[in-house]
N, C-alpha and C positions, 0 to 999 in steps of 0.2 A: 796307881793304887788299884789293887784288885779285890781287896776284902777289908771289912771294918769289923773290929770286935769292940763293941760298946762296953765301957766299964759299968759295973753294977750300980754305981752311984750317980750315973749321968742323969741330969735333970732336964736339960734342954738341948735340942738340936736346932741350931740357928737358921735364920733365913738364908737360903741359897748355900747352905753348908757344903753340899757335895754337887752343886749345880754343874752339869756338863761333864761329870766324871764318868765317861763312857766305859772306862776300863774296869769299873766296879762291877763285879758279877756275882752270880750265885744267889744265896739266900741272905736277907737282912732280918735279924731278930733283935727286937728292942727289949731292953730290960724293963722290969716293972717300975723302976725309978724314973723313967722318962715321963715328964709332965707335958711337954709341948714339942711338936715337930713344926718348924717354921715354914713359911711360904717358900715354895720352889726348892725345898731342902734336897730333894733327889731328882730334880728336873733334869731330863736328858741323860739319866743313868741307864743307858740302853742295854746294859748287860745284866741287870737285876732280873732274876727269874721267879723268885718267891719272896714274899713279904710276910713276916710273922709278927702280928700285933696282938697275939692272944693275951699277953699280960699287960698290954697298954690300955690305960684307962684315961689318958689325958686328951689333949686337943691337937688337931693338926690344922695347918694353914692351907691357903689356896694352892691348888694344883701341885702339891708336893711330889706327885708321881708322874706328871705329864712328861711324855717322851721316854718313858720306861717301856720301850716297845717289845722287850722280851718277857715282860712280866706275865706269868701264866697262872699263879696261885697266890691268893691273899688269905691269910688267916687273921680274923679280926675279932676282938672282944665285943660282946653285946654292950659293954659299959664304956666303949670309946666314945668320946664326945667329938662331934664334927663341928667345925666352925667354917663359916663362909661358904665356899662351893665344894663340890666333890673333889676327891684327891687327884683325879686324873683328867679333869676337864676345865676349860675356862668358863667363867660365868659371872 
């Protein structure tokens, strides 16, 4: 899998949903409908280069971006709620 198009009515991205999917690349954009991004949801997705959370006002879990070594740009809403630790570090 190299890309994901999230449906407009998606509410939750589960724990480890795309864990280790290193072929996933490019930009991830989340629809406004997403309420939660689970722990380690994109852990090890080393091809992701941009993350667009501008319309995301939900919560994200532990280290959901750890191992995204190509990630260069993150757009995030001021209304995004953070839970637990930062999105890219253990803690």
